[in-house]
TIFIPA-691809 format. One record per residue (C-alpha): residue in one letter; x, y, z. Coordinates in steps of 0.5 Angstrom, whole numbers, padded with zeros to 4 digits, always signed. Layout:
% residues N
AXYZ/...
This chain:
% residues 414
M+0200+0188+0224/M+0207+0188+0225/A+0212+0183+0227/W+0218+0185+0229/C+0225+0182+0231/L+0229+0183+0237/R+0235+0181+0237/K+0238+0181+0245/K+0246+0183+0243/R+0244+0188+0239/Y+0239+0192+0244/V+0241+0199+0246/K+0237+0203+0250/A+0236+0210+0248/K+0231+0216+0248/L+0227+0218+0242/S+0232+0224+0240/W+0226+0229+0237/K+0224+0235+0240/S+0216+0239+0240/K+0215+0244+0243/K+0208+0242+0243/K+0204+0236+0244/N+0196+0235+0241/L+0192+0229+0238/S+0187+0229+0233/P+0183+0223+0231/S+0184+0221+0223/G+0179+0225+0219/N+0180+0231+0224/W+0186+0234+0222/Q+0188+0240+0217/P+0194+0241+0214/E+0198+0246+0218/D+0205+0250+0215/D+0210+0247+0214/S+0213+0252+0219/D+0208+0250+0224/E+0210+0243+0230/G+0205+0237+0228/K+0200+0234+0232/I+0200+0226+0232/V+0195+0223+0228/F+0191+0216+0230/F+0188+0212+0226/G+0180+0210+0228/G+0180+0204+0233/S+0186+0206+0237/N+0186+0206+0243/Y+0192+0208+0246/T+0193+0215+0251/F+0199+0217+0250/D+0202+0224+0247/L+0207+0227+0244/D+0211+0229+0249/D+0209+0222+0252/L+0212+0219+0246/L+0219+0223+0246/A+0221+0222+0253/A+0219+0214+0253/S+0225+0209+0253/A+0227+0206+0247/E+0230+0200+0245/I+0234+0201+0237/L+0231+0196+0234/G+0235+0198+0227/R+0236+0203+0221/G+0234+0202+0215/A+0234+0206+0208/F+0228+0209+0211/G+0231+0212+0217/S+0231+0209+0225/T+0227+0204+0227/Y+0225+0204+0235/K+0220+0200+0240/V+0217+0204+0245/A+0213+0202+0252/V+0208+0207+0252/D+0202+0209+0256/D+0205+0207+0263/D+0209+0200+0259/T+0203+0197+0259/A+0204+0198+0251/T+0209+0197+0247/V+0208+0201+0239/V+0214+0201+0234/V+0216+0207+0232/K+0219+0209+0225/R+0223+0215+0224/L+0223+0217+0217/E+0229+0221+0214/R+0230+0223+0207/V+0222+0225+0205/V+0222+0229+0200/V+0215+0231+0200/G+0211+0237+0204/R+0206+0235+0208/R+0199+0235+0204/E+0203+0228+0200/F+0205+0226+0206/E+0199+0226+0210/Q+0195+0223+0204/T+0199+0217+0203/M+0199+0216+0210/E+0192+0216+0210/I+0191+0211+0206/V+0195+0207+0209/G+0192+0207+0215/S+0186+0206+0212/I+0188+0199+0210/K+0186+0194+0216/H+0188+0187+0214/E+0191+0182+0218/N+0197+0181+0212/V+0200+0188+0212/A+0202+0192+0217/E+0197+0196+0221/L+0198+0205+0221/K+0197+0206+0228/A+0199+0213+0226/Y+0203+0218+0225/Y+0206+0225+0226/Y+0209+0230+0221/S+0213+0237+0223/K+0218+0241+0219/N+0224+0238+0221/D+0221+0230+0224/K+0217+0225+0221/L+0215+0219+0225/A+0210+0213+0223/V+0207+0208+0228/Y+0206+0202+0228/S+0203+0195+0232/Y+0208+0191+0235/Y+0210+0184+0234/S+0216+0179+0236/K+0217+0174+0232/G+0221+0177+0226/N+0222+0179+0220/L+0222+0173+0215/F+0230+0175+0213/E+0232+0174+0219/V+0229+0169+0220/L+0230+0164+0214/H+0238+0166+0214/G+0239+0164+0221/K+0239+0170+0225/L+0233+0169+0229/S+0229+0162+0229/L+0222+0164+0231/N+0219+0162+0238/P+0217+0154+0239/H+0211+0156+0242/C+0209+0161+0237/R+0202+0159+0236/K+0199+0154+0231/P+0194+0152+0226/K+0190+0146+0228/N+0192+0140+0225/S+0199+0142+0224/I+0206+0139+0227/N+0213+0143+0226/L+0210+0149+0224/C+0214+0154+0226/A+0223+0154+0227/G+0225+0151+0234/E+0230+0154+0238/N+0238+0154+0236/G+0236+0157+0229/V+0233+0151+0226/S+0230+0153+0219/L+0223+0154+0217/D+0219+0147+0216/W+0216+0147+0208/E+0209+0149+0212/S+0212+0155+0215/R+0214+0157+0209/L+0208+0156+0205/R+0204+0160+0210/I+0209+0165+0211/A+0208+0165+0202/I+0201+0165+0203/G+0200+0171+0208/A+0204+0175+0204/A+0201+0174+0198/R+0195+0176+0202/G+0198+0182+0204/L+0200+0183+0196/A+0192+0183+0193/I+0190+0188+0199/I+0195+0193+0198/H+0195+0193+0189/E+0187+0193+0190/A+0187+0199+0195/D+0187+0207+0193/D+0182+0204+0186/R+0189+0199+0185/K+0193+0204+0184/L+0198+0203+0191/V+0204+0200+0190/H+0209+0197+0195/G+0216+0199+0191/N+0220+0195+0196/I+0218+0188+0197/K+0223+0183+0200/S+0223+0179+0206/S+0225+0184+0211/T+0219+0187+0210/I+0215+0181+0210/F+0214+0179+0218/I+0212+0173+0222/D+0206+0174+0226/S+0203+0170+0233/Q+0201+0164+0227/C+0207+0164+0223/N+0202+0168+0218/G+0207+0173+0213/C+0206+0181+0214/I+0208+0186+0209/C+0211+0192+0212/D+0213+0198+0211/L+0207+0200+0206/G+0208+0208+0202/L+0215+0209+0205/T+0219+0208+0198/A+0213+0213+0196/I+0216+0218+0200/T+0223+0218+0200/R+0229+0219+0196/S+0230+0213+0193/L+0237+0209+0193/P+0243+0210+0188/Q+0241+0205+0182/A+0247+0201+0184/S+0244+0200+0191/I+0237+0198+0188/C+0240+0194+0182/S+0245+0190+0188/S+0239+0189+0193/G+0237+0182+0188/Y+0230+0184+0190/H+0228+0189+0185/A+0225+0188+0177/P+0231+0189+0172/E+0227+0195+0169/V+0227+0199+0176/T+0232+0205+0176/D+0228+0209+0181/R+0225+0206+0187/R+0220+0211+0187/K+0218+0210+0181/C+0216+0202+0182/T+0209+0199+0179/Q+0205+0194+0181/F+0209+0190+0176/S+0215+0190+0179/D+0213+0189+0186/V+0210+0182+0183/Y+0218+0181+0181/S+0220+0183+0188/F+0215+0178+0191/G+0216+0173+0186/V+0224+0173+0188/V+0221+0172+0196/L+0218+0166+0193/L+0225+0164+0190/E+0228+0165+0197/L+0224+0160+0201/L+0224+0156+0196/T+0232+0155+0196/G+0233+0158+0203/K+0239+0163+0199/S+0239+0171+0199/P+0239+0175+0194/A+0242+0180+0196/S+0249+0175+0197/P+0253+0173+0191/L+0252+0165+0189/P+0259+0161+0190/G+0262+0160+0183/E+0256+0165+0179/G+0259+0171+0178/N+0254+0176+0178/M+0248+0173+0177/D+0242+0174+0181/L+0237+0169+0184/A+0232+0169+0179/S+0237+0169+0173/W+0241+0163+0177/I+0234+0159+0178/R+0232+0160+0170/S+0239+0157+0169/V+0238+0151+0172/V+0231+0150+0171/S+0233+0150+0164/K+0238+0145+0164/E+0233+0140+0168/W+0237+0140+0174/T+0231+0143+0178/G+0232+0139+0184/E+0239+0143+0185/V+0235+0150+0186/F+0232+0147+0193/D+0233+0149+0200/I+0237+0143+0203/E+0233+0143+0210/L+0227+0143+0205/M+0230+0135+0201/K+0230+0133+0208/Q+0222+0133+0208/I+0218+0127+0204/G+0212+0128+0200/I+0213+0136+0198/E+0217+0135+0192/E+0211+0137+0188/E+0208+0142+0192/M+0216+0145+0192/V+0216+0146+0184/E+0209+0148+0183/M+0210+0154+0187/L+0217+0155+0183/Q+0212+0154+0177/I+0209+0161+0181/G+0215+0164+0182/L+0219+0163+0176/A+0212+0167+0173/C+0213+0173+0178/V+0220+0175+0175/A+0218+0175+0168/L+0224+0179+0165/N+0217+0182+0161/P+0214+0186+0165/Q+0207+0185+0161/D+0209+0178+0162/R+0208+0178+0170/P+0201+0177+0173/H+0198+0183+0173/A+0193+0187+0176/A+0185+0185+0174/E+0178+0185+0177/P+0178+0180+0182/N+0173+0174+0183/R+0171+0175+0190/R+0166+0170+0190/R+0171+0165+0188/R+0177+0167+0192/D+0173+0168+0199/R+0170+0162+0199/S+0171+0157+0205/R+0178+0153+0205/S+0174+0147+0207/E+0171+0148+0200/I+0178+0146+0197/G+0179+0139+0196/G+0186+0135+0197/S+0191+0135+0203/D+0192+0142+0208/R+0198+0143+0205/A+0195+0143+0198/K+0189+0147+0200/E+0195+0152+0202/L+0197+0151+0195/E+0191+0153+0191/E+0190+0159+0197/M+0196+0163+0194/G+0194+0162+0188/L+0188+0165+0189/W+0191+0171+0192/I+0198+0172+0187/G+0193+0170+0181/V+0196+0168+0176/H+0193+0164+0171/A+0193+0160+0165/D+0190+0160+0158/D+0188+0153+0157/D+0190+0154+0150/D+0196+0158+0153/E+0203+0156+0153/R+0203+0155+0160/N+0199+0149+0160/E+0205+0146+0158/S+0210+0143+0164/V+0214+0149+0165/V+0219+0146+0170/S+0222+0139+0170/G+0228+0135+0173/D+0230+0131+0178/F+0222+0130+0180/G+0220+0127+0174/L+0215+0133+0173/L+0217+0134+0165/E+0210+0131+0163/R+0205+0133+0169/P+0202+0140+0167/V+0202+0146+0171/A+0198+0145+0177/P+0190+0145+0177/F+0191+0150+0183/L+0195+0155+0178/E+0189+0155+0174/E+0185+0159+0180/L+0189+0165+0180/Q+0186+0168+0176/L+0182+0171+0182/G+0187+0176+0183/F+0191+0178+0177/V+0192+0175+0171/I+0198+0172+0166/G+0198+0176+0160/R+0196+0170+0154/G+0202+0168+0149/S+0207+0170+0155/S+0211+0164+0157/L+0217+0161+0162/
């Protein structure tokens, strides 16, 4: 699933500018690689009900949603304006047709509500396209940092109040942030289990986590780092999301994905953009700043002031902070890493998890992220202390459930 940000002031009407000499449709699995000098075909994945062809796509009116590291993104009305898709015109592609096709087939095979669904792709010598479903709720970065507010009428789960951010830039409440984080955690777990547990995202950040109609997090842009030229090292380091060991985005690992996800959790907790300088902190990135503050037992200072206005969520925020800090451990081997999933426990009904609704959601986050502390591990000691008087409190019970997707190596510490 894919949610896409629509900012009216930035809408630009345009025609898609790539060229094609012929139109061909082919269901996924029946398309055979051709010589790079030939025009390609649109390859649709199973379950797609679209009837448009390449010429229809090229002739359609498009709204330019933005331009990023992978190229330009368009919102396109197709099938006589009865359907809307998002088309990424990919640039900086450095692989040939066969590798491009193989990557797209892996991504297209993943069907999960928390991973943006690739509907189709196109490859020719001069143009490479990726076609996704369109969702209008926006990405986490723009919602969290005030550039877009969620529609206050977006669908809310049962027994939920104020799940979505309101109009006029009202910030995300805790329940919304937690729900987005859980969705992204599910998506990352699904990605890391795909392709014999070899699949890596390589660009996890708040702008690649979109929000669906129920305010769940959904990871997009899967597979694109593997087929495009890496950004300069300076750009990678300045993003604030990439693990310190990453110098080439095409060589990211599942460990570095987990680090990036941890930064997103810290971003949700603090309301601060990892790419923005922290006042008075020089060149310190967000993760380093939080480690510094926590080490001084000033934990309360890291949390978003908007969250601090809510009552009864302090312990839950500290629990998420513990997970985030585990994910951004400097040593990759100390981060959560792929393990044999315990599907029986992870797939159990949420009704079996005791406690409040938010406690259930926090435990569910654990079920998907997979941080686990052995009984005799140092992690059973409190890793966060400070303003909330939690120095004596052990790691929350739900953290012990996180062995279901990933585990943390023994003997590691925060």
